[in-house]
C-alpha positions as CSV (number, residue, x, y, z in Angstrom):
1,M,258.1,-27.7,-118.7
2,S,256.3,-30.4,-120.7
3,V,257.6,-31.4,-124.1
4,P,255.0,-30.8,-126.9
5,R,253.7,-34.0,-128.4
6,G,250.8,-35.2,-130.5
7,L,248.8,-34.2,-133.5
8,V,247.7,-30.8,-134.6
9,A,245.8,-29.5,-137.6
10,L,247.8,-26.9,-139.6
11,P,245.2,-24.4,-141.0
12,H,247.9,-21.9,-141.9
13,W,249.5,-24.2,-144.4
14,A,248.1,-24.9,-147.9
15,L,249.2,-27.1,-150.8
16,L,249.8,-26.4,-154.5
17,Q,250.1,-29.2,-157.0
18,A,252.2,-29.0,-160.1
19,R,251.3,-31.9,-162.5
20,G,252.5,-32.9,-165.9
21,A,255.6,-34.0,-167.8
22,D,257.2,-30.6,-167.5
23,A,256.2,-29.9,-163.9
24,A,259.8,-30.2,-162.6
25,S,261.4,-28.2,-165.4
26,F,258.8,-25.5,-165.2
27,L,259.2,-25.0,-161.5
28,H,263.0,-25.2,-161.9
29,G,262.8,-22.1,-164.0
30,Q,260.5,-20.3,-161.5
31,L,261.9,-21.0,-158.0
32,T,265.1,-20.4,-156.2
33,Q,265.7,-24.1,-155.7
34,D,266.7,-27.1,-157.9
35,M,263.5,-28.9,-158.8
36,L,265.1,-31.4,-161.2
37,S,266.7,-33.7,-158.7
38,L,264.4,-33.7,-155.7
39,G,264.5,-37.5,-155.1
40,D,263.3,-38.0,-151.5
41,A,264.5,-34.6,-150.4
42,L,262.2,-32.0,-148.8
43,R,263.5,-28.6,-149.9
44,L,262.9,-25.0,-149.0
45,A,262.3,-22.8,-152.1
46,G,261.4,-19.2,-152.8
47,Y,259.3,-17.6,-155.6
48,C,260.5,-14.1,-156.4
49,S,259.3,-11.1,-158.2
50,A,261.4,-9.6,-161.0
51,K,263.0,-7.4,-158.4
52,G,264.2,-10.4,-156.4
53,R,261.6,-10.0,-153.6
54,L,260.0,-13.2,-152.2
55,L,256.3,-13.5,-153.2
56,A,256.0,-16.9,-151.5
57,S,258.1,-19.6,-149.8
58,F,257.6,-23.3,-150.2
59,L,258.4,-26.7,-148.8
60,A,258.8,-28.7,-152.0
61,W,258.9,-32.4,-152.7
62,Q,258.5,-34.9,-155.5
63,A,255.1,-36.5,-155.0
64,G,255.2,-38.7,-158.1
65,P,256.9,-39.2,-161.5
66,E,255.2,-36.1,-162.9
67,E,254.0,-34.3,-159.8
68,I,255.6,-31.9,-157.3
69,L,253.8,-30.6,-154.2
70,L,254.4,-27.2,-152.7
71,A,253.4,-26.4,-149.2
72,C,253.1,-22.7,-148.5
73,D,251.2,-20.2,-146.3
74,A,247.5,-20.5,-146.8
75,G,247.1,-16.8,-147.3
76,V,249.4,-16.5,-150.3
77,A,248.4,-19.8,-152.0
78,P,245.5,-18.5,-154.2
79,T,247.5,-15.6,-155.6
80,V,250.7,-17.5,-156.1
81,A,248.8,-20.4,-157.9
82,R,247.3,-17.9,-160.3
83,R,250.6,-16.2,-160.9
84,L,252.5,-19.4,-161.6
85,A,249.7,-20.6,-163.9
86,M,250.1,-17.4,-166.0
87,F,253.6,-18.4,-166.9
88,V,253.0,-22.1,-167.8
89,L,252.3,-21.1,-171.4
90,R,253.2,-24.2,-173.6
91,A,254.8,-26.2,-170.8
92,R,253.0,-29.5,-170.0
93,C,252.2,-28.5,-166.5
94,R,249.2,-27.6,-164.5
95,I,249.3,-25.6,-161.3
96,V,246.3,-26.0,-159.0
97,E,245.5,-25.6,-155.3
98,A,244.9,-28.9,-153.6
99,G,242.0,-27.3,-151.7
100,A,240.1,-29.8,-149.6
101,G,241.7,-32.8,-151.3
102,L,244.8,-32.8,-149.1
103,A,245.3,-31.7,-145.5
104,C,248.4,-31.0,-143.5
105,T,248.7,-32.4,-139.9
106,G,251.6,-31.6,-137.6
107,L,253.3,-34.3,-135.6
108,L,255.3,-33.4,-132.5
109,G,257.6,-35.2,-130.1
110,D,257.5,-39.0,-129.7
111,V,254.5,-39.1,-132.0
112,A,256.6,-37.6,-134.8
113,E,259.6,-39.9,-133.9
114,A,257.4,-43.0,-134.1
115,A,255.8,-42.0,-137.4
116,C,259.2,-41.2,-139.0
117,A,260.7,-44.5,-137.8
118,A,257.7,-46.4,-139.2
119,A,258.1,-44.6,-142.6
120,G,261.9,-45.3,-142.7
121,L,262.8,-41.6,-141.9
122,D,265.5,-41.6,-139.3
123,P,265.1,-38.4,-137.3
124,A,268.8,-38.4,-136.5
125,E,269.9,-38.7,-140.1
126,P,271.2,-35.4,-141.5
127,A,269.5,-33.9,-144.5
128,S,271.3,-34.1,-147.8
129,P,273.0,-31.0,-149.2
130,R,270.4,-28.2,-149.9
131,A,267.7,-30.4,-148.3
132,L,265.7,-29.2,-145.3
133,G,264.6,-32.8,-144.5
134,R,263.3,-35.9,-146.2
135,Q,260.0,-37.3,-147.2
136,R,258.3,-40.6,-147.9
137,S,255.2,-41.6,-149.8
138,V,253.1,-43.8,-147.6
139,G,249.7,-45.1,-148.6
140,A,247.6,-42.2,-149.9
141,G,249.8,-39.5,-148.5
142,W,253.3,-38.3,-147.6
143,L,255.3,-37.9,-144.4
144,L,257.7,-34.9,-144.3
145,R,260.4,-35.0,-141.7
146,L,261.4,-31.5,-140.5
147,P,264.4,-30.5,-138.4
148,A,263.9,-30.9,-134.7
149,V,263.7,-27.8,-132.6
150,D,264.8,-27.6,-129.0
151,G,265.1,-31.4,-129.1
152,V,261.4,-31.7,-130.2
153,A,260.9,-33.9,-133.3
154,R,258.6,-32.5,-135.9
155,A,256.9,-33.9,-139.0
156,I,254.0,-33.1,-141.3
157,A,251.6,-35.7,-142.5
158,V,249.9,-34.8,-145.8
159,A,246.9,-37.0,-146.7
160,P,243.3,-36.7,-147.9
161,P,240.9,-35.9,-145.1
162,G,239.6,-39.1,-143.5
163,A,242.5,-41.2,-144.9
164,A,244.9,-43.0,-142.6
165,L,247.8,-40.8,-141.7
166,P,251.2,-41.8,-143.1
167,G,253.6,-43.3,-140.6
168,G,250.9,-45.5,-138.9
169,V,249.6,-42.7,-136.7
170,D,246.1,-43.4,-135.3
171,A,244.4,-40.1,-135.3
172,A,241.6,-41.4,-133.1
173,T,243.9,-42.3,-130.3
174,A,246.9,-40.0,-130.6
175,P,247.1,-37.1,-128.2
176,A,246.2,-33.6,-129.4
177,A,249.0,-31.0,-129.5
178,A,248.3,-27.3,-129.4
179,L,248.6,-25.2,-132.5
180,A,250.4,-22.5,-130.4
181,D,253.2,-25.0,-129.6
182,W,253.6,-25.9,-133.2
183,Q,253.8,-22.2,-134.2
184,R,256.4,-21.4,-131.5
185,L,258.6,-24.2,-132.8
186,E,258.1,-23.0,-136.3
187,V,259.4,-19.6,-135.3
188,R,262.2,-21.0,-133.2
189,S,263.4,-23.0,-136.2
190,G,264.5,-19.8,-137.8
191,L,262.9,-20.9,-141.1
192,A,260.9,-17.8,-142.2
193,R,257.6,-18.3,-144.1
194,I,256.2,-15.6,-146.4
195,E,252.7,-14.5,-145.4
196,P,250.4,-12.1,-147.2
197,A,251.6,-9.1,-145.2
198,T,255.3,-9.8,-146.0
199,A,255.0,-10.8,-149.7
200,D,257.3,-8.8,-152.0
201,L,259.3,-7.3,-149.0
202,F,262.4,-9.3,-148.7
203,V,265.1,-10.8,-150.9
204,P,266.0,-14.3,-149.9
205,Q,269.2,-13.4,-148.1
206,M,267.3,-11.0,-145.8
207,L,265.5,-14.2,-144.5
208,N,268.8,-16.2,-144.3
209,Y,267.6,-18.5,-147.1
210,E,271.0,-19.0,-148.6
211,L,272.2,-20.2,-145.2
212,V,269.4,-22.9,-144.8
213,G,269.5,-24.3,-148.3
214,G,266.7,-22.2,-149.8
215,V,268.7,-20.9,-152.7
216,D,270.7,-22.8,-155.3
217,F,273.2,-20.5,-156.9
218,Q,274.2,-23.0,-159.6
219,K,270.8,-23.8,-161.0
220,G,270.4,-21.0,-163.6
221,C,267.7,-18.4,-164.2
222,Y,264.5,-17.7,-162.5
223,P,262.5,-14.5,-161.9
224,G,264.7,-12.1,-159.8
225,Q,267.8,-14.3,-160.1
226,E,270.1,-11.5,-161.1
227,V,269.1,-9.4,-158.0
228,V,269.5,-12.5,-155.7
229,A,272.9,-13.3,-157.2
230,R,274.0,-9.6,-157.0
231,S,273.0,-9.5,-153.3
232,Q,275.2,-12.6,-152.7
233,Y,278.3,-11.8,-154.5
234,R,278.6,-8.0,-154.5
235,G,279.3,-6.5,-151.1
236,T,278.1,-7.5,-147.6
237,I,274.6,-8.5,-146.8
238,K,273.3,-5.6,-144.7
239,R,270.1,-7.2,-143.3
240,R,269.4,-10.5,-141.6
241,T,266.5,-12.2,-139.9
242,L,267.0,-13.0,-136.2
243,L,264.9,-14.5,-133.4
244,F,263.6,-12.2,-130.7
245,R,261.5,-12.6,-127.5
246,L,259.2,-9.7,-126.7
247,P,256.7,-8.8,-124.0
248,A,253.9,-8.1,-126.5
249,Q,252.2,-9.7,-129.5
250,A,253.7,-8.6,-132.8
251,A,252.2,-8.7,-136.3
252,P,253.9,-9.7,-139.6
253,A,255.3,-6.7,-141.4
254,Q,255.2,-4.5,-138.2
255,E,258.1,-2.2,-138.0
256,V,260.8,-2.2,-135.4
257,F,263.0,0.7,-134.4
258,H,266.4,1.2,-132.9
259,D,266.5,3.7,-130.0
260,G,269.7,5.3,-131.4
261,D,268.0,6.0,-134.8
262,P,264.3,6.7,-134.0
263,G,263.6,8.5,-137.2
264,Q,263.4,5.4,-139.4
265,P,262.6,1.7,-138.9
266,A,265.4,-0.7,-138.4
267,G,263.5,-3.7,-139.7
268,Q,260.2,-5.6,-139.9
269,V,258.6,-8.5,-138.3
270,V,258.5,-11.6,-140.5
271,N,256.7,-14.3,-138.5
272,V,255.2,-14.4,-135.0
273,A,254.2,-17.1,-132.5
274,P,251.5,-16.7,-129.8
275,A,252.6,-15.7,-126.4
276,G,253.6,-18.6,-124.1
277,A,252.8,-19.3,-120.5
278,A,255.0,-16.4,-119.4
279,G,253.1,-14.0,-121.5
280,E,256.0,-13.4,-123.9
281,G,255.8,-13.7,-127.6
282,L,258.4,-14.9,-130.1
283,A,259.1,-13.3,-133.5
284,L,261.5,-13.6,-136.4
285,V,262.5,-10.1,-137.3
286,E,264.4,-8.9,-140.3
287,V,266.8,-6.1,-139.1
288,K,269.7,-4.0,-140.3
289,R,273.0,-5.5,-139.2
290,A,274.1,-2.0,-138.0
291,A,271.2,-1.9,-135.6
292,L,272.7,-4.9,-133.6
293,D,275.7,-2.9,-132.5
294,G,274.6,-1.3,-129.2
295,G,271.3,0.2,-128.1
296,S,268.0,-1.7,-128.2
297,L,265.3,-2.6,-130.7
298,H,261.7,-1.8,-130.0
299,L,258.4,-3.0,-131.5
300,G,256.2,-0.5,-133.4
301,A,257.8,2.7,-132.1
302,P,261.2,3.9,-130.7
303,D,259.7,3.7,-127.2
304,G,257.7,0.5,-127.9
305,P,258.2,-2.9,-126.2
306,T,261.9,-4.0,-126.1
307,L,263.0,-7.0,-128.3
308,R,265.5,-9.4,-126.6
309,Q,267.5,-11.5,-129.1
310,E,267.5,-15.3,-128.8
311,P,269.9,-17.7,-130.5
312,L,269.0,-19.2,-133.9
313,P,269.4,-23.0,-134.3
314,Y,271.9,-22.5,-137.2
315,A,275.0,-20.4,-137.6
316,L,275.1,-16.9,-139.1
317,P,278.2,-15.5,-140.8
318,A,280.3,-13.8,-138.2
319,D,279.6,-10.3,-139.6
320,A,275.9,-10.8,-139.2
321,A,275.7,-12.4,-135.7
């Protein structure tokens, strides 16, 4: 089996720009993550409704002294940009979509390794606490180092269209990678992304966000913070997101059922990846912990395609494994 390598456009990602003297403090009061001390960290952050349900998820980094960039699913970007802008009020901050001004390009395999090395981002260096990875400003853009998956290095280059890619990558001569390979590695990473179909469905813990540095429980208030804190400190978390292989293509927000309790869904699909060469798909699925004790899970109906659990690349609490 060949190792994915090369460059790939990422049309499912979009960018929001928060600019102004109060950009960091404004976002600090809106998101689940610490925005006041980003430094060179790349952090996962959530944006919740008042009920603690995730409306969007972001990769966030400090792009300049008074600028923070937020990478999110392209389908939720317009709605979330408008919603955040509604709450700016007197803060010296402007929230806009980057639109065609910046583009995201995925780097895989040895191409990602070489770019990270050229930018001074050691792929073997662990991320700092609460950081998903690290980032560097290079030329007119940024290079974001993501966690490797299945031994495949990953990075995202953010730059204006037509500009040189950060990390010294020559887009004219670098090999092209397949978007499907990138999407499969995204799903296998276990880092769930909020899409339009799944907005306002899950509290962060349902997507394992507190396990992968997506929630800072020391940072203070943000919309939905009381619900998120209550879910963390009162009782056991009853739902988790797990990785499954399945012999059919799933869709975000599609229900899954347990054969021992066919009258009600046991969970919902979060993210999916296209089927691979063997014709099998991959999906991150939020499920009831109780549904993992015996029996089987099925897509769409109690007698639908069977889901087969795969290991995540990070540890779950023993009571949720």
